[in-house]
Steps between C-alpha positions, in 0.01 A plus 500: 500500500343360184380703202253423224474700178142467379478373144208508255396152616489619864318827439135544593514277807427605854813518713396218733403269211836557332701438817306182581628356171843664492590418862306180576694430822380824660195425722203721421470647853863611480445637150223728625700594808807597296288717271357682803851544647631647171747213461356453152519811282406586144720757326649582844159601634250343735254271323174331585373144465276620218771690309478416128843433356610672182768394255831651611409522870779406739408298807738490796451233766687551827436154638704197606696308237343173611185591307698521175674163507242242391621141468635415160249285315491371148231668298221252440472590133846357428352154563195553278453334164602683185206414275293810429271566203508875441202630301579871514770711662620858512692714748202519737297180477532130436218262400570129525304180440497306827479122454249297700663352810727797575406713801529878470636573852659274759282296734564239767583242232718699261736787588732519200356398164216750476394724212618819671839343574536390138425858395751645749764255375423593140529874572814449708669309218402779259655750745166679537467419870767491767382469863826657616412820316146532635405642840143372511360410157469150355332431162153367576202320354186706440257209471490140615357178365463165674786249500310263270378771261715610208517836329605862505654658808601866495810626683632851561871570468502828692303669775326756279374228267386294799297787645341575163408138424361437847271801460392395150414152626306652791309720251436194278687657208691181422282230346575127534340226294512127560463174312374191677366153426196388699305178526170484313314724256411852608130595490570800274778588259558833672381641832584738783429352842459660842534315831639547852824359636611447859852399598595243761851615593571193714445267205629742234179430316193696392132423459258653251137591570201625301400762756692766696619392843694650792870504418432413136622699200337546161667323209434551129642259244452523123569193287498414131511145364778463243479125436340178627624142474477168686302639793733799547459869416767760427399838645631854480440677832485871581518569872278798570596466866821346626446279802695208644448183291211674322513313170562161658231533765240664275532239226483218756190657656335494156575129471789546257823466703833567334687204362780410742377715788598317819310734734165554328497238225499129426846438636510119495354468150721774357818359650419161350482682165844652566398857590692619808435874463180688433450591134502874565725762345511879541579529131452870422560837666399843367615836636166680467602820674204736534715790613864602488736210558781728615837338423316203346269699271664336199342168602144630456310272261773235486389137521733212588392142421642157579576366151417137576311346791604138546169355616316676216734350241474156661120490525380740231774521237474795267305718745795711619467738209124551543499680831 
């Protein structure tokens, strides 16, 4: 028999979702079968697949030991890099400035040195996260940005914070602003644009259109020109919708691709100029909670800003303080 005492980070989950994470070697058909046969109990009583776990609940699993002996494996985050620029941190959340070139989660090319693994390593070394003490929860990222984009990524340190932030992002109560450098001079100093975007999943690429189309999604992008020089423009961008590659694809569609953008821009010319990553930074985040933020209510109205954006300083020195 194996027991699990449900902690605050486990609470609120459905029984089957919790067990899928806590006992990964247990096949799902057997999981459901054992629940039906009462070989999995909550507080010594029969439970259902949909039972919502509460802090302090005691789970008892009368199943074979083989499902509780996973192979010993080194945690991937131990092999991650240690460099991490922390912009804001408290007991619930962590905001970091991701450098261009670092991927947020593992892919088929990189399994160890990712942003989330750097964060897990950082929290582990601070003794704020120990995988041996958790049944199912792992600190997690609440937003993502492309490998070659720099800027603010928000992480939750506990399950309650993660649930709250995910809901606030869904309700668009967390605002993100971007800085980018594009080729050419924009037709207006400030404008809000509407278009339609369709994703090609096979190519991991999107296309932008003037008119609605089947499978397309509306995009709205507001820009403001901050500076112009040598055929380049520095823009502040407010994403009024958040779609895949929205800024990059929308600017390219307008004839003003981002400097250094290998997918939608002038890749050969930009690389000859020494720009390997797109000049795009998620430089500011505001917690604009419209309603109660629950355990994170204290963040309402707080704005976190990247103090210095490298490509801005390199191309438009002195503009960092005018955003």
